[in-house]
C-alpha positions in Angstrom: -24.5 -28.9 -122.9 -28.0 -30.1 -123.9 -29.5 -33.3 -122.7 -29.4 -34.8 -126.2 -25.7 -34.1 -126.5 -25.0 -35.6 -123.0 -26.7 -38.9 -124.2 -24.6 -39.0 -127.3 -21.4 -38.4 -125.3 -22.3 -41.1 -122.8 -23.2 -43.6 -125.7 -20.1 -42.8 -127.5 -17.9 -43.4 -124.4 -19.6 -46.7 -123.9 -18.8 -47.8 -127.5 -15.2 -46.6 -127.3 -15.8 -43.8 -129.9 -14.0 -40.5 -129.5 -16.4 -37.6 -129.9 -15.1 -34.5 -131.5 -13.9 -32.1 -128.7 -15.0 -28.5 -128.8 -13.3 -25.7 -127.0 -12.9 -26.2 -123.3 -14.9 -23.1 -122.8 -18.0 -24.9 -123.9 -17.7 -27.5 -121.1 -20.2 -26.9 -118.3 -19.3 -26.7 -114.6 -21.4 -29.8 -113.8 -20.3 -31.8 -116.9 -18.1 -34.9 -116.5 -14.4 -33.9 -116.6 -12.7 -34.8 -119.8 -9.8 -36.4 -118.0 -12.1 -39.3 -117.0 -11.5 -39.0 -113.4 -15.2 -39.5 -112.7 -15.5 -36.1 -111.1 -17.4 -33.1 -112.3 -15.5 -30.5 -114.3 -15.7 -27.9 -111.5 -14.3 -30.4 -109.0 -11.5 -31.6 -111.2 -9.6 -29.7 -113.9 -11.6 -26.5 -114.0 -9.5 -25.0 -111.2 -6.2 -26.3 -112.6 -4.0 -23.5 -113.8 -1.9 -25.8 -116.0 -3.9 -26.4 -119.1 -1.1 -28.5 -120.7 -1.4 -30.9 -117.8 -5.1 -31.1 -118.4 -4.6 -32.0 -122.1 -2.0 -34.5 -121.2 -4.4 -36.1 -118.8 -6.9 -36.4 -121.5 -4.4 -37.8 -123.9 -3.3 -40.3 -121.3 -6.9 -41.4 -121.0 -7.0 -42.2 -124.7 -3.5 -43.6 -125.0 -1.9 -40.7 -126.8 0.5 -39.5 -124.1 3.9 -40.9 -123.1 5.0 -42.1 -119.6 6.6 -38.8 -118.6 3.3 -37.0 -119.2 1.4 -39.6 -117.3 3.6 -39.3 -114.3 3.4 -35.5 -114.4 -0.4 -35.6 -114.6 -0.7 -38.2 -111.8 1.4 -35.9 -109.6 -1.1 -33.2 -110.1 -4.1 -35.4 -109.1 -2.4 -37.1 -106.2 -2.7 -35.4 -102.8 0.6 -35.0 -101.0 1.1 -37.2 -98.0 1.3 -35.4 -94.7 4.7 -35.0 -93.3 5.1 -36.8 -89.9 5.9 -34.4 -87.1 8.9 -35.3 -85.0 8.0 -37.0 -81.6 9.0 -34.6 -78.8 11.4 -36.0 -76.2 9.7 -37.0 -72.9 10.0 -34.5 -70.1 12.0 -35.6 -67.1 9.8 -36.3 -64.0 10.2 -34.2 -61.0 11.1 -36.0 -57.8 8.7 -35.5 -54.9 10.1 -35.1 -51.4 9.4 -37.9 -49.0 6.7 -37.2 -46.4 7.9 -36.8 -42.9 6.5 -39.4 -40.5 3.8 -38.0 -38.4 3.5 -38.5 -34.6 0.4 -40.5 -33.7 -2.2 -38.3 -31.9 -2.6 -40.9 -29.2 1.1 -41.1 -28.3 2.1 -39.5 -25.0 5.4 -37.6 -25.0 7.1 -35.3 -22.6 8.3 -31.7 -22.9 11.8 -32.8 -23.8 10.5 -35.0 -26.6 8.7 -32.0 -28.0 11.9 -30.0 -28.0 13.7 -32.8 -29.9 10.8 -33.0 -32.3 11.2 -29.3 -33.0 14.9 -29.7 -33.7 14.2 -32.6 -36.1 11.6 -30.4 -37.9 14.3 -27.7 -38.4 16.9 -30.2 -39.6 14.4 -31.6 -42.2 14.8 -28.4 -44.2 18.6 -28.7 -44.5 18.3 -32.4 -45.4 16.0 -31.6 -48.3 18.5 -29.1 -49.6 21.4 -31.6 -49.3 19.4 -34.2 -51.2 19.2 -31.9 -54.3 15.6 -30.8 -53.7 16.3 -27.1 -53.3 14.0 -26.3 -56.2 11.0 -27.5 -54.2 9.8 -24.7 -51.9 9.7 -25.9 -48.3 6.9 -24.5 -46.1 6.8 -25.1 -42.3 3.1 -25.7 -42.1 3.4 -28.8 -44.4 5.0 -30.8 -41.6 3.6 -29.7 -38.3 4.2 -32.2 -35.5 2.2 -32.7 -32.4 1.3 -35.0 -29.6 -0.1 -35.3 -26.1 2.1 -33.7 -23.5 1.9 -34.0 -19.7 2.5 -30.4 -18.7 3.7 -29.9 -15.1 3.8 -26.5 -13.4 7.6 -26.4 -13.9 7.2 -27.0 -17.7 4.4 -24.4 -17.9 6.5 -21.8 -16.0 9.5 -22.5 -18.3 7.5 -22.1 -21.5 5.9 -18.9 -20.3 9.3 -17.4 -19.3 11.4 -18.6 -22.3 9.0 -19.2 -25.2 6.3 -16.5 -24.9 6.3 -13.4 -27.0 6.8 -10.1 -25.2 4.0 -8.4 -27.3 1.5 -11.1 -26.6 -1.9 -10.0 -25.2 -2.1 -9.4 -21.5 -3.1 -12.3 -19.4 -6.7 -12.1 -18.0 -6.7 -12.9 -14.3 -10.4 -13.8 -14.4 -9.9 -16.3 -17.2 -6.9 -17.8 -15.4 -8.9 -18.3 -12.2 -11.7 -19.9 -14.1 -9.3 -22.4 -15.8 -7.5 -23.0 -12.5 -10.8 -23.7 -10.7 -11.7 -26.3 -13.3 -8.3 -28.0 -13.0 -8.3 -28.0 -9.2 -11.8 -29.6 -9.0 -10.9 -32.2 -11.7 -13.5 -30.8 -14.1 -10.8 -30.0 -16.7 -10.8 -32.3 -19.7 -8.5 -32.7 -22.7 -10.8 -31.7 -25.6 -8.3 -31.5 -28.4 -7.7 -27.8 -28.3 -3.9 -27.6 -28.6 -1.2 -25.4 -27.2 0.5 -24.0 -30.4 4.1 -23.2 -31.1 5.4 -21.6 -34.3 8.3 -22.5 -36.6 10.7 -20.7 -34.3 9.4 -22.7 -31.3 7.7 -19.7 -29.7 4.3 -19.8 -28.1 1.4 -18.7 -30.3 -1.6 -19.9 -28.2 -2.1 -21.3 -24.7 -0.6 -18.8 -22.2 -3.8 -18.7 -20.1 -3.9 -22.5 -19.8 -0.2 -22.6 -18.8 -0.7 -19.9 -16.2 -3.7 -21.8 -14.8 -1.6 -24.9 -14.5 0.9 -22.9 -12.4 -1.9 -21.5 -10.2 -3.7 -24.8 -9.7 -0.5 -26.8 -9.2 -1.9 -29.6 -11.3 -0.3 -31.7 -14.0 -2.6 -31.5 -17.1 -2.5 -33.5 -20.4 -2.7 -31.1 -23.3 -2.3 -31.7 -27.1 0.7 -29.6 -28.2 1.5 -28.7 -31.9 4.7 -27.3 -33.2 5.6 -25.9 -36.6 2.6 -23.6 -37.3 3.3 -20.5 -39.4 3.3 -17.2 -37.6 0.8 -15.9 -40.2 -1.9 -18.2 -38.7 -1.8 -16.2 -35.4 -4.5 -13.8 -36.6 -7.0 -16.7 -37.2 -6.7 -18.2 -33.7 -9.3 -17.8 -30.9 -11.9 -16.7 -33.5 -14.4 -19.5 -33.0 -18.0 -19.2 -32.0 -18.2 -19.8 -28.3 -20.8 -22.4 -27.2 -23.0 -20.9 -24.5 -24.3 -22.7 -21.4 -27.8 -22.6 -22.7 -26.7 -24.3 -25.9 -25.0 -27.0 -23.9 -28.2 -27.6 -21.8 -30.3 -27.7 -25.0 -27.9 -30.3 -26.5 -28.6 -32.4 -23.3 -32.3 -32.4 -24.1 -33.4 -29.8 -21.5 -36.2 -27.4 -22.4 -36.1 -23.6 -21.9 -32.3 -23.9 -22.0 -31.5 -20.2 -21.9 -33.8 -19.5 -18.9 -32.5 -22.7 -17.2 -28.9 -21.7 -17.8 -29.4 -18.3 -16.2 -31.1 -19.7 -13.1 -28.5 -22.5 -12.7 -25.7 -19.9 -13.0 -27.2 -17.6 -10.4 -27.8 -20.6 -8.1 -24.2 -21.8 -8.5 -22.8 -18.3 -7.6 -25.1 -18.1 -4.6 -24.0 -21.5 -3.4 -20.2 -21.2 -3.8 -20.1 -17.6 -2.5 -21.9 -18.6 0.8 -25.1 -16.7 0.1 -23.7 -13.7 -1.7 -24.0 -12.4 -5.3 -21.0 -10.2 -5.2 -19.3 -12.5 -7.8 -22.2 -12.8 -10.1 -20.0 -11.7 -13.1 -17.7 -14.8 -12.7 -17.7 -17.2 -15.5 -19.5 -20.5 -14.9 -18.7 -23.5 -17.0 -21.3 -25.8 -18.6 -20.3 -28.6 -16.3 -21.1 -26.4 -13.3 -24.5 -25.6 -14.7 -25.2 -29.3 -15.2 -24.0 -29.8 -11.6 -26.7 -27.4 -10.3 -29.3 -29.1 -12.6 -28.4 -32.5 -11.2 -28.4 -31.4 -7.5 -31.7 -29.5 -7.6 -33.7 -30.8 -10.5 -37.2 -30.2 -9.0 -36.4 -26.7 -7.7 -34.8 -25.6 -10.9 -37.8 -26.9 -13.0 -40.3 -25.0 -10.9 -38.2 -21.9 -11.1 -38.0 -22.1 -14.9 -41.8 -22.4 -15.2 -42.3 -19.5 -12.8 -39.7 -17.3 -14.4 -41.3 -17.7 -17.9 -44.6 -16.5 -16.4 -43.3 -13.5 -14.6 -41.1 -12.4 -17.6 -44.2 -11.9 -19.7 -45.1 -8.7 -17.8 -42.3 -7.9 -15.3 -39.0 -6.7 -16.8 -36.7 -8.6 -14.4 -33.7 -10.9 -14.9 -34.9 -14.5 -15.3 -31.9 -15.6 -13.3 -32.9 -13.4 -10.3 -36.5 -14.4 -10.6 -35.6 -18.1 -10.5 -33.1 -17.7 -7.7 -35.6 -15.7 -5.6 -38.3 -18.3 -6.2 -36.0 -21.1 -5.0 -34.8 -19.2 -1.9 -38.2 -17.9 -0.6 -39.7 -21.4 -1.2 -36.9 -22.8 1.0 -37.5 -20.1 3.7 -41.3 -20.2 3.9 -42.7 -23.0 1.7 -46.4 -22.1 2.5 -46.2 -18.4 2.9 -44.1 -17.8 -0.3 -46.9 -18.9 -2.6 -49.0 -15.8 -2.2 -46.1 -13.4 -2.5 -44.9 -15.0 -5.7 -48.4 -15.1 -7.1 -48.9 -11.3 -6.6 -45.5 -10.6 -8.2 -46.5 -12.6 -11.3 -50.1 -11.2 -11.9 -50.4 -8.1 -9.7 -53.8 -9.2 -8.4 -54.3 -8.2 -4.8 -56.7 -6.0 -2.7 -54.0 -5.1 -0.2 -52.7 -1.5 -0.6 -48.9 -1.3 -0.3 -48.4 -5.1 -0.8 -44.6 -5.5 -1.0 -44.9 -7.9 -4.1 -47.1 -5.4 -5.9 -44.9 -2.4 -5.1 -41.9 -4.4 -6.3 -43.7 -5.3 -9.5 -44.7 -1.7 -10.2 -41.1 -0.6 -9.5 -39.6 -2.8 -12.2 -42.3 -1.8 -14.7 -41.8 1.9 -14.0 -38.0 1.6 -14.4 -38.5 -0.1 -17.7 -40.8 2.7 -19.0 -38.2 5.3 -17.9 -35.3 3.3 -19.5 -33.4 2.8 -16.2 -33.3 -0.9 -15.6 -31.5 -2.0 -12.5 -28.6 -4.5 -12.8 -29.3 -8.1 -11.7 -27.6 -7.8 -8.3 -29.8 -4.7 -7.5 -32.9 -6.5 -8.7 -32.2 -9.4 -6.3 -31.5 -7.0 -3.4 -34.9 -5.3 -4.1 -36.6 -8.7 -4.3 -35.2 -9.8 -0.9 -36.2 -6.4 0.7 -39.8 -6.8 -0.5 -39.9 -10.4 0.7 -38.6 -9.5 4.2 -41.3 -6.8 4.5 -44.0 -9.2 3.4 -42.7 -11.8 5.9 -42.9 -9.2 8.7 -46.5 -8.2 7.6 -45.4 -4.7 6.6 -46.5 -2.5 3.7 -44.3 -0.5 1.5 -44.6 2.7 -0.5 -41.5 2.0 -2.5 -38.6 -0.5 -2.7 -35.2 1.2 -2.3 -31.8 -0.3 -2.8 -28.4 1.2 -2.1 -24.7 0.5 -2.3 -22.1 0.1 0.4 -18.8 2.1 0.5 -17.2 -0.6 -1.6 -19.8 -0.1 -4.4 -21.6 -3.4 -3.8 -25.4 -3.6 -3.6 -26.6 -4.2 -0.1 -28.6 -7.4 0.2 -30.5 -8.2 3.4 -30.4 -11.6 4.9 -33.4 -13.7 3.8 -35.9 -14.1 6.6 -36.4 -17.7 7.4 -33.3 -18.7 5.6 -30.4 -16.4 6.7 -27.1 -16.4 4.9 -26.4 -20.0 5.4 -26.7 -22.3 2.4 -29.3 -25.1 2.3 -28.5 -28.3 0.7 -24.7 -27.7 0.6 -24.2 -30.1 -2.4 -22.3 -27.6 -4.5 -18.8 -26.4 -3.7 -16.4 -24.2 -5.5 
């Protein structure tokens, strides 16, 4: 449709004049629709398949259609109302089981109380089923129960005999002796590590502590937990053990690793009455701190000297520190020159025992045959005794006795007796 014709149609519509209609095919897509809906032809009646309805709509616009036609046309142009969806019925809420009351961690109970707690834990499962809660899966680890128990030797023996698994790992005698020593000397503390029973009331963890209670004859307070799943057994005793050096470092002491090695050697020397045959025994951090508190000045000097010697001489720092302390106690004035030659190797004396000892350790290191700590200490004492007697050496030899122990000479000026005597096993 041309622009002039559009003007004429618009003017005619404003005046109420009916313009002659041409064929519908002449109406453009963007022209106003003839049904006077106010929309463009392409948005209104162009897509209608019912041409009669279109003509009736036009007739209704000019008053030439009856009421039935108008209703039929209005139905075409009226959008259907959306049908409301039915509201779904609310789902019934599931009932949650009531939580079992937990035993306070600070409450002290006896072994009989723990047995009754175990029975109540087993009965809780049946009570849930009777209450109509069988559809909720019950798991034993959801309601573990525990408390502080005073374990006597009689209770410990009964638990080991009646509640321990037959295929549990073998009991280590060394570990039991270590625990028993801590209990007998009142160094054992309740640190929260529990003795654990499973859902069948069988022992999962704690047999070494129970055995130590029997050996020491002490009554110990331990936190006991019952109701742990048997599947958790493979995750027990897998923690990272805190070393003695780490404990000393946490106490603010410097050179913690060297200090711990010296304190450990000193403790074994003191409690074994001047012998190192039990150097492999386990020493607790409390015992290391005990040595540090009893001999703070001697340990501090030994730590400084050990760090100097270890730069050139491949020797155990614990044996260096222990030797430093003992020869200083034996000959305070004479020991200085011996220890200095061992540290730097500077001497004009041929066959000096400290120089021969130093060269022995360096040569062994070069040939990949380092002596064990006990043998190193035996060689140290042999060289010191030769120096104290004014003798020279060509080599420092150490040997074993028929029992396989390294032979250590008595320290000249000190003997086998302990000095100080402040540390006891």
